C-alpha positions, 0 to 999 in steps of 0.5 A, spaced: 252 714 509 257 720 507 257 723 500 264 722 500 263 715 500 258 715 494 260 714 487 259 720 484 262 719 477 268 722 474 272 727 478 271 734 476 278 735 475 278 731 469 273 735 466 274 738 459 277 745 460 273 751 457 274 752 449 278 758 446 271 760 442 268 762 449 273 767 450 273 769 443 266 771 443 267 775 449 272 779 446 268 780 440 262 782 444 267 787 448 269 790 441 262 791 439 260 795 445 266 799 445 265 801 437 272 801 435 276 803 441 282 800 442 282 796 449 287 794 454 286 789 459 292 787 464 293 780 467 294 780 475 300 780 478 303 776 483 303 778 490 308 778 496 306 774 502 312 775 506 320 776 504 321 772 498 314 768 498 308 770 494 301 768 495 298 763 490 296 766 484 289 767 481 288 770 475 285 777 474 277 776 473 276 780 467 283 778 464 281 771 465 274 772 462 276 775 456 283 770 455 283 764 459 290 765 460 293 763 467 299 767 468 301 773 471 304 779 468 301 779 461 297 784 457 291 783 452 290 788 447 284 788 443 284 792 436 278 792 431 282 796 426 288 791 426 289 785 422 291 782 429 285 784 433 287 780 439 294 781 441 297 778 448 304 780 451 307 775 456 313 773 460 318 769 455 320 762 456 326 762 461 329 755 463 332 758 469 326 761 472 321 755 470 326 751 474 324 754 480 317 757 479 314 752 473 313 752 466 311 758 462 307 759 455 312 764 452 310 767 446 309 761 441 305 757 447 301 763 448 299 763 440 298 755 440 294 754 446 290 761 447 289 763 440 291 770 440 292 773 433 299 775 435 304 775 441 310 778 444 314 779 450 311 783 455 317 788 455 315 790 448 309 793 450 310 800 451 314 801 445 308 797 441 303 801 444 306 808 442 305 806 435 298 803 436 296 810 439 297 814 433 291 816 429 286 813 435 281 818 438 280 813 444 283 808 448 279 803 453 282 800 460 280 800 467 281 807 469 285 807 476 288 800 475 295 797 474 297 800 467 294 807 468 301 810 468 303 806 462 298 808 458 298 815 459 306 815 458 304 812 451 299 817 450 304 822 451 310 819 447 305 818 441 303 826 442 310 828 441 310 825 434 303 827 433 305 834 433 310 833 428 306 829 423 299 832 424 296 825 426 291 824 432 292 821 438 287 819 444 284 824 447 278 820 450 279 815 456 274 810 456 273 806 463 271 799 460 269 796 467 262 798 467 262 794 460 265 788 462 261 788 469 254 787 464 257 782 460 259 778 466 252 778 469 248 774 465 252 767 465 253 763 459 251 755 459 258 753 460 259 758 466 252 755 469 255 748 468 261 750 472 257 754 477 253 748 479 259 744 480 262 749 484 255 749 488 255 741 488 262 741 491 260 746 496 254 742 498 257 736 500 263 739 503 258 743 508 254 737 509 261 733 511 262 739 516 256 738 520 258 731 521 265 733 523 264 739 528 264 737 535 265 740 542 273 740 543 274 740 536 277 747 533 274 752 528 281 751 524 280 743 524 273 744 521 275 749 516 281 744 514 275 739 513 271 743 509 277 745 504 279 738 504 273 736 501 273 742 496 280 739 494 278 732 493 272 733 489 276 738 484 275 745 486 281 749 484 281 753 490 277 756 495 272 762 492 274 767 498 277 766 505 273 761 509 269 763 515 268 758 520 265 762 526 263 758 533 259 761 539 260 769 539 264 769 533 258 768 529 256 775 530 262 778 526 260 778 519 267 777 516 270 773 522 277 769 519 281 768 525 278 761 525 282 759 531 278 758 537 275 751 540 268 749 539 264 748 546 258 744 547 252 749 546 255 753 541 252 755 534 257 754 528 257 759 522 260 756 516 261 761 510 265 757 505 265 756 497 269 752 492 271 755 486 271 751 480 273 753 473 274 760 475 267 760 478 265 760 485 259 758 490 258 762 496 254 758 501 253 759 509 250 754 514 249 755 521 248 749 526 249 747 533 256 744 535 252 739 540 247 737 535 241 740 538 239 747 538 237 751 544 230 754 544 233 761 543 238 759 538 232 755 534 227 761 535 232 766 531 234 760 526 227 759 524 226 766 523 232 767 519 230 761 515 223 764 514 226 770 511 230 766 507 225 762 504 220 768 503 225 771 499 227 765 495 220 764 493 220 771 490 226 770 485 223 770 478 225 774 472 222 781 472 223 781 480 226 788 482 232 786 485 231 791 491 224 787 492 228 781 495 232 786 501 225 789 502 222 782 503 227 780 508 227 786 512 219 785 513 220 778 515 225 779 520 223 786 523 216 782 525 220 776 527 224 780 532 218 784 535 215 777 536 221 774 539 222 780 544 228 783 541 225 790 538 219 794 541 214 797 536 210 795 530 213 792 524 212 799 520 216 803 526 222 798 526 222 798 518 221 806 518 226 808 523 231 802 521 231 799 528 232 792 525 239 794 523 241 793 530 241 785 528 241 785 520 246 790 517 248 787 511 244 786 504 240 780 503 244 778 497 249 779 491 251 777 484 255 771 484 260 768 479 267 769 477 268 773 483 264 771 490 261 778 490 260 779 482 260 784 477 254 788 475 249 794 478 244 792 482 240 798 480 238 802 473 236 809 474 236 808 481 230 803 480 232 796 482 234 792 477 229 787 474 232 779 475 233 776 468 234 769 466 242 767 467 243 771 473 246 768 479 245 771 486 245 769 493 240 770 498 243 770 505 239 774 511 242 773 518 241 776 525 247 777 529 246 779 537 252 781 539 253 781 547 255 789 546 248 790 544 245 788 551 242 795 551 240 799 545 239 806 544 234 806 538 233 813 535 226 816 532 230 819 526 227 815 520 232 811 516 233 812 509 238 807 505 239 812 499 240 818 504 246 814 508 249 812 502 249 819 499 252 821 506 258 816 506 259 819 499 259 826 501 262 826 507 266 819 508 265 814 513 267 818 519 263 824 517 257 820 515 257 817 522 257 824 525 252 826 521 247 820 523 249 821 530 247 828 530 240 827 527 239 821 532 240 826 538 236 831 535 230 826 534 230 823 541 229 815 542 228 810 546 232 805 550 231 798 550 234 791 554 235 785 549 233 779 553 240 776 555 238 769 553 239 771 546 246 775 547 251 772 543 247 768 538 249 769 530 245 766 524 246 766 517 243 762 512 245 763 504 244 759 498 246 760 491 240 762 486 240 761 478 234 765 475 231 761 470 226 762 464 220 760 468 223 762 475 229 760 479 233 754 481 237 753 488 243 750 486 245 749 493 239 746 496 242 739 498 245 741 504 239 742 509 236 749 512 230 746 516 232 746 523 230 738 524 234 736 518 240 740 520 240 736 527 239 730 523 245 731 519 249 733 525 247 726 528 250 723 522 257 720 522 263 723 519 267 719 514 273 724 515 279 722 520 281 726 525 289 727 527 291 729 534 
């Protein structure tokens, strides 16, 4: 019986919205960390899709994190030195525009519903800011963001007045991005509850996709099925563009066309997550369209799952984040050798980076308000210790592209930190040229990949919450064991097919 047919309690969309108290606590924490600096945070702006059509609006993550305000073109100012410590600048009410594009909170509604100490029309921001900058020594905002010019112009205008009055104006700009990143890294209880619900919705959708997919259907139809479940269960939107990659498309990491038919014998890789209350899940499952793995497919699949299980088993408070990737590389490298996909020993494959022919991304990332959420992975160049309240993904993969049937494997040692430094100093093209030069100088070995593995792409991804005594796999209710995956594929879908 499908989860969609089972009673599941009240739909998520009727749940109590997040309270203003949560946002107020975050603003207080930001001001405490800024130690008296005035902070400016802009909202997102509508983006043109084509002509006079805009993309569906989704609020800027930092702005929503601090205010909960959902409209575009707003600006929040946090000023610990003022009686009005939290001021919102918003679009005014406009009956004509609201008839076309929906209601606005306006100045009065913003105060009533979102709790600022004051609100003003956004058109007044520039003149208001000039006055607030007099006597200040610093101002904080996201440098390089959409209000760079407005802030610098206001500082310049305030400086003209200060020349005559003798007052100070800001001579220090503070990028608040790193502070907000750290604040977002540890999830509050309410955020954890929302993230669990996003994961629950995503799990049920992935299970239904396993039932629904079949030879003759298309990637787009499966995408529609999974996103239908998201919407039915109360998700506001997808957390990112859904990846539904059948057959050879599964070896493309961020394949988004989703426009090809599914064939008997294909694997189908689905990377899709529901967003709920502005937090997103991020789940990947790979399964056979026909319902049964071929022997080569299962061998690769089992290896990826072994690596994922090994990494999840490590997750606990105190574990350096970088240990997760090291463990995945170790398991995958040994397995690739065992399958005849790489020559040499495990140590050699790791030292020379040969595993990167088939596994060329990180093992995971932070998860939360953004799918690739904010926060540093290293502190002082050392892997950051995991802490309770952190949410992250574990997603090893193997991608055996047909254009890698013949490999030239360099004897030059591979160093991820050195590769990062080269890219920073030389740019992507320059770094590649330098690596190619070093590879040619070191020499190497040619290797033929067994033909039966070509075109196989597998990734398995779960969402992990670090707890006080270990971890919680928030997406464990969609199967990853190969036998359980095949059993799920054999179940009947409750979704209709319109043709």
